[in-house]
N, C-alpha and C positions, 0 to 999 in steps of 0.2 A: 241432180245437184249433189255434189260431194262436200262434205265438211270436214276440214282438216284443223285439229287442235294445235294452237300456237300460245306463246307466252309473251309475244312481243305487241306494240300497239303503235298506231300510227303516230308520229311525233306530233303532229299538228292538233290532234285531240287531247283533251285534258288527259293527264297521266292518272291511272289507276293502278295501285299496286295491291294485289290480292294476296294478303298474308295466308290465307287459308286455302287458296287455290279454289275458292268457291266459284269463281268465275272463270270460264274459259273463253278464248277468242277464237272465232272461225273465219276463215278465208274462204268464200264460196266462188267457184268457177261455175259459170252457167254455160251450157252446150251451145245455147242459141246466140251467146254474145261474141262479138268479134274480139279475139285475143289481142291486147295492145303491149307492145314490148316496153320495157322500163328498165332503167338503172337505179332509180330512186323513187320514193313516194311522190316526189314533185311532178314525175312525169305521167301520174296517173289522175284521172278526174276525180271530182268530189265522190267520196262513199267508197273509193277504191284503193288499194295499197299495192306496192311492188312486192310480189310474193317472195317466199323463201322456199327450200326444200324442192319438192316436186314442181311447184310454180315459180321456181326462180326465174326472175327476168320477165314475168308476165303480171299485167295488173289484174288484180282478183278482188272481188267485193268483200268488203269488211263488215262483218256481222258479230254481233255479240250473242253468245249462248250461255246456257245455264245448265249444269248437270242435272240429269233427270233419269233415274234407273241406269240403264247400260248405255243410254244416248245422251243427247242434247236437245233442249227446246230453246227455240229463236226468241231471245228476249223481246218484249214490247209487242209480241204477236201470239206467242204461246205461253202457257204456264204449265207447271208440272203438277198433276193430280194422280196419286196412287201410281207413281213411276211411269206415268204415260204423259205425253204432251197433247194439251187441248188448247184450241183457240181461246184467246181472251174475248169475253163477251163484251158487248156493246152497251151494257148497262150505264145509267147516268153517273158522272162523279158526285160523290156525296160531299158535303160541307164540311171540310176539315180545316180548321184554323191553326197554324203554329202559334206557341206561347211566345210573349215577349223574350228578347234575347237574354234579359236579365234574369229571366226565371230558369234559365237552363245552363247547368254548369257540367264540367267535364266529370266522368266517373271518377271515383277514388282509384288512383293508379295501383293500388294492390287489392281489388276487389274480386279476385278470383280468376279461373279460367274461362275464356270466352264461352258463351253457349252455342249451341247448334240450332239451326233453324228447325222450328217446330211446323211442320206442314199441316197440322190439323189433326182431328180425330179419324181413326181408322173406320173401315166401313163396319166392322163389329163392335163400335163404340158402346159401352156400356150405357143402359138407359137409366137416367136418374129416376128416383122414387116419385119425385114431383113432376116429372116430365109431362108437358103437354102432348097428347097423342097426335094433335093435328100439326105439330111443328117438326121439322126435320132438325138433326144436329147441324150446326153451321160449320163450315171449314174455311179457316182464317189462313190467308197466304200474303206474304210479304215478299214482293218481287224486288223492292229497292228500298233501303240500302242492301247490300249484298254482306252477308255475315262475314267477319274477318277482314274486310277491306279497308283500304286507306284511300281517303278521297282528297286530292291536293289540288288547291285553287279551283274548286267546285263548289256550287251550292248543292246541298245534300238534298235530294228530293225523296219523300217517302210515297211509295206506291205499292198497292196491293188490292186484295179483293176478298170478298166473302162470298163463298158459294152457299146456296140455299138459305139466304139471308131470309128471315121473317119480318113482317111489316112493323112489329113492336120489339124489335132488337135492339139492345144497347151495345153499342161499340165505342170503345174508349182507347185513347192511347197515352203513354207516359214515357218520360226520358229520364235516364240516370237516376239519381237518388231522390228526385222530387216525386213524391207518392201521389201527387195530384193528378187524377185522370181527367184528360180532356175528351169531352164527348164529341162522337161523329155523329152529326144529325142524319138519320135515315127514315124518316117517316114515309110511308108508302113505297118502300124500296122494292125493286124487282127481285127476282130470286137470285140474281147473279149482280153484284154491285161492286164497282171499282172506286178507290179512293187515291187521291193524290194531293200532296202538299210539298211546298218548299219550306225546308227546316231553317230557322235562323239560329245558328249554332256557335258557339266559341270554339277555338282550337281544342283538340284533345280528344281521348277516348270516349265513346258513347254507348249506352245501352239503351235501345228503343223497344218498347213493349206494346204490342196492340192486343186488345182483349174484345171478345164478343160473347153476350149472353142473351139467350133466347129460349123461352119455353121450358126453363130448367136445365137447358144444356150451356155449357161453356166452352170456349176455345181461347187459346193465348198463343202468340208467336212473338218471340224475340229475337233481335239481332245486335250484335255488337260491332262496332266500326270506328274507325278514327277519321276526324276531318280535320284539314289544317290549310293554312294560307301563307304564302310568302309575305314578309313585311317588305312594303316598298317605300322609297323615298320620293316625295312629290313637293318640289320647293323646299322649304324648310320644315315640312311636316313629315312624319311617318304615317302610313296607311295599312291597315290590316282588313282584307275582305272588302276593299273600297271605301273604308271609313277612317276618318282621322283616329289615330292611335297614339296614346302616350302611357308611360310605365313608370313605375318605381320598381327597382330590382335589387338583387342581393349578389355580392361577390361571394363565391362558394369554394374556396380552395380546398377543403376537405373531400369533395364529392367524388373525384376519381380515386382517392385511396379507399373510401368507403365501398366503392363499387367493385374495386379489386379484391377487398376483403371478401365481399359476399360472394363474388364469382369463384373465388379460389379456396376459400375457407368455409362457406356456407353460413349458418347462423341468421339472425335478424337482418332483414333488408334495411339498412340504416339509411340508403339512399332514399327508399320511399319515405321514411320518416322525416328526413330533412326536407323533401319536397313537399310533403304534407304541411309542414310548418310553415314552409315559404309561402305555400298557397293560402294558408289561413291567415298570414300576416298581409296578404294582398300582394305579394310579388307576382310579376308576370314575366321577368326575365331573370336569367342566371348568368353571371360571368364566370366561366370555367376555363382554366389554362388548359389549352390544347397542345401542351408541350412538357416535356419532362426529360431533361438530358443527364440526371444523375446517374453515373455509371453503375453504382453499387445499390441502387433502389430498386426493388422488385416492381414498382410501378413505372420505371422507365419506359418512355416511348422510343427514343433514339439511343442506341448504345455505341454506335459507330457511325461514319459518314455513310449513308444509305443502308444501315443495318437497324433493324427495328425489332422491339420486344413485342411480341403478339399479345401477350397477357396485358401489357399496359395499355394497348390500342383497344383491346376488347373491353377494358375498363371505361375508356372514354365511349365507346360504342353503347355501353349500358347506361351510361348517364345522358346521353342524347336521346336514347330510346325511352328511358323512363320520363324524362323531361316533356318529350312530345306527347306521350301518353297523358300526362298531367296537364296538359294544355300550356306548358311553360315555353318560352323561347330562351336560346342560350346565345351569348357572344363568346367567341372563342379566340383569346389571345394566341398567336403563334410562336413567340419567343419570349423568354424571361428577360426583361431588361434588368433585374435586379440581381439575377445569378442566384437566387435561392433554389431554382430548379435547374442549374446548370447554366443555362442560357448564353449569353454572349461570350463569357469566359470560356465555356466548354468548348464552343465552337473555334475559339482561338487555340485551344489545346489540340483540338482535332487537326487544325491548320498547321501544327508544328510548333506553336509558341507554347512551350511546356510551362513555362513562368510568366504568363502575360503581366505587363504593367499597365496602368490606366491608360495611357496614350496608344497602346496597341488596338484599344477598341476602335478605333478608326479604321481598321483593317476589315472589320465587319461591315462598315458603312461603304467603304470605297469599292470601285469594280475590283473583281479579283476572285480568286478560288473561294475564299471564305463566304463572301456573299453568293457565290453560285451554289455552295453547299446548302446555304439556307433556303435559297429559291428552290432548290431541288426538294427539300423537305416539304415546302409548302405544297408544290406539285404532288408529292406522294400522298399527303395527307387528304388533299381536295378530292384526289381520285379514288379514294378509298370507299369500298363498299361495306356499310354497317354490317358486322357480322351477326347481329341480332334481327334487324328488319329487313335486310337486303337493299336498303335504299342507299345510294351513294351520297357521300357528304355533300358534293356539290348540287345535289337534287332535293335535299332535306329541307323542308320549310321550318322545322324546329330550329335551324341554325339562322337566327336573325343576321347575323353578319360575323366577321373576323376583324379583330385588331392585330396589327403587326406585333406590338409590344404589350407586355403586361403594364410596364412603366419603363420610361426611357427619357433620358436627356444625354447630351453629347458634351457635358462639362469638361472644359479644358482641351477639347479636341479641335475647336474651330473658333475663328474670331468673329467678331460682330460684322466686320468688313465684308466677310463673305456672304452676308444676307441670308445665312441658312441653306445656301444652294447645294452643299455637299449632301446633307441630310434629305433635302427635297428630291434630289437625283435618286438616292436610295428608295424613298417612299415611291417614286414614280416607278422605278423598275419591280419592286416588290407587288405593288398594289396592281399593276397591270396584269401581273401573273394570276392574282386572286380573282380579279374581274373576269378574266378570260376563262379560268377553270371553273368558277361558280357565279355565273352572271345573274343569278337570282339572289345571292347574298349580298349584303351591305358591307362597306369596307371603310374602316376606321384606321387611324395611327397608332394609337394608345399612348399619346403624350400627356405630360403634365400640364402643358398650356404655356411654355416659356417663349420668348419672342426676342428678336434684335431690336425692336423699337415700340415704345408705347403710344405713339402719336395716334394711331387709329382706334386706340381703347378708350380715349376720351377721359372723362371725369374718373373713371373707374381705375386707370392707370395712375392718375394724379393722386388719389386717394391711397393707393398702395405705395407709390413712391413716397409720399409724406409720411408714410408709417415705417419708412426704412427698407420697403422691399424693391427698390428700384432694379435690383439685380435680375429679378424676373423678365425685365424688359430691355436689358442692354447686351444681349448677346453672350452673357456669360455661359449659358447652358447649350450654346451652339444650335439652337433651334429657332424656327420662325414658324410660329403656330398658324398664322395667318397665311403665309405662303403655303404651307402644306393642305391647309383646308382648302385652297383654291384649285389643289391638282384635278384633273378631270376624272382620275381614277379613285379619288376619295369620295365617298358618300355621305359621311356624317364627320363632324367635329368631335374628336376625343378630348375629353378634359379631366384632369385629375384635381381634387380638392382634399388635400391632406395638411393640416395646419403646420406641422413640424417639418414637413417637406419643402413648404413654402416660406418657412421661416416666421410664421405669425408669432406674435408675442404671446406668452402664457396667461391671457386675460380672457375671461369668458366673454366680454363685451367686444372685444376686438376680434376674437375668433369669428363671432356672429357676423359682425359689420365689415371686416375685411374680407371674410370667405365669401359673403355675398356680393361685395364688389368684383371678386375675381369671377364669379360666376356671370355677373351682369355684363362686364366688360366683353367676355368672349362671347356671350349669347348675342349681343348686338352685332359682332363681326359675323356670327353664323348666319344671322338674319340678313345681311347686306349680301353674303354670298350666296343666299337661297338654298342653304343646305341645313338639315337637322342637326342639333347639338345634343351629345349625350355625356352627361358628367360619368364617366365610366368606372370612378372610384371615388366616393365620398367617404373618406376615412376619419373617424374621430378618435384619436389615441386616448388612452386611458391614462398615460403616464403624467400629462400636465393638468387636467382639470378633473373635478369630482364628476360622477355620473350625471347629475342633474344638469350641470353646465354643459357636458357633451351633448345632452339630448337637446338643450337650448340651442346650440350652435347648429346642430343638424337641423332642428326645425326651421332655423333661419335660412340655411342653404336651399332646403326643400322648397320653402316658400318663395324664394328668389327665383329658382329655376321654373316654378310653376308660372310666376308672373312674367317672366321673361320668355315664356313659350318654349323652353327646353323640352325635347321630345322624351327625355328619361333621365333618371338618376339611378346609378347603381351604387347601393351603399355596402361597405365591407367591413369586416369579413364575418359572415355567419358561419359559425362552427358548430359541430355536432354536440349534443348533450354532454355535459362533463367536461368540457373544454377548459384547460389550464390557462387562465388568463394571464399568466406571466409569459406563455409562449409566443404571443402576437399581440401587441399593443393595439392593432386595430380590430381585434378579434371580440366578438360576443356571441353567446349561446341562449338558449332558452331552457327551461324546464318543460321536458315532453308533455304534450297535451295540456299545458297551461295557458291561461289568459296573457296575452301580452303585458297587460297592466298589473299581473301578478307581482308583488314586491320581491319575490325571489329572482326575477328577471330585470335586466337593467333597463332603465327609461328610455333607450333609444329604440327599443322594440315597439313601444306603444306609440312613440313619435314617427316611426316608419309607417305603422299601420295607418294612423291618421293622414299620412301624405298620400298612401297608397289608395284610400277611401276617396280622398279629395280629387284624385285623377282618375 
């Protein structure tokens, strides 16, 4: 039986990315088996894959192996002791119960270098002064999880054994920053005892430690790994790890720039700081633009058609990586509809329109070279492999989904008589590419929520129209939100809630009531369509109301979103500490390491935290 090392896996098995190369995969060809020819894995029976290299075109057995000295041990049958493979004993399983999910949190994303696996005391281990001469020193082995690995869409199982376990030994385990040891019950244990438990963990990076004490001897083993799951849409719900999942998130336009500064200039990792604050507030999702077309910006991603700035892409890689380690999800808009990052106007300039006027924006929407340019950008980004983790964007569960725009309307481009068909055709074309390239990611449009008719919105539209906001439903903005929502390649409804964008009067009470009506009307249509709804940006401008009134309005919107069953609300814009409030009317920041209710912070932070706790 020959073992051949490989880094590929059978596609039908759950994907395991080993960041530390702690796990190798072996393809085993047995001399007594008839060789079956193959062109792909589908041609081989269960447990076999279509080989590569010297086994190309042959079905060979798929075996997981673990490095041991100069060779490999076959996992689940052998374990490595003193650089030699020994059969796993048949001792009974111990009674190990995982803690409730609420007790287990992701490790701090900046808590140091991953540890190495401690295989237990060496043969010449020092004898403690108080050692029991009748007791041998234990040897603790963790077979799974594998140190440095990433487990995607899998339940993580703790497996291991204690060699030379005494009857009165105390074996415990702990996870992450929770110091509480969980006792492994081992009364009357045999000399070789195995343990196993399915761990109930949230997404993120985790550190698992198992300890054994007996007769004055101690041994401890630790592994560090990451677990994550893709967010799925089922009806009008989002689900994570087969459970209903709702969230409050934050729009974080600073993150890529902070990442670029850290990667290229060193200094404090302010990405980790912002992520830490976001988690302490209760955020579970970040909205981060995956686009930057500003030619003079060092953080630019695209500098010409098909030409990309690697340092700008690495900054995005860094953000996605750190978010995943912290157990956060990201929503990535693909083009800036406001042009602050270059956006649609820059695409027009690349297309030869050096001084575009507003009506030229339809060239981005209609079939033609400019639309094709954008579609190529989408393909190129989604096929990128993260330079930090090695995981392709299309395969990374950190990415909850993509939105086509950061914010968009087609005001002045089309009439209501068209029913929004032109933009719906554009969204159909682009979202098909996203869905095909990244089938595990969810897709939204990134609209404000305008429509060509308010009839389907019922009393909510009547309330808004009576307040003078009828333009939102008369086709003025060239979009039909309900039409785009029904597209088969759109997975969730994107909705924006920004009072001055909607034209809400500068009155605290009307901000609260009319904004709630905006959320309520769209949530009802999402429910009818059987799709989740995400308020992708709830912005509360500081220019019209005082801080307390802003917080009260946000509170009303969050309550309405929760009552209507919205899957998530992304509040913006969370900026880094020291942010200049005049630079962004939607922005707010925190005082590092402070309580959200600290009077130095804006009230919206405490309001956000209350909503996050309630969901």
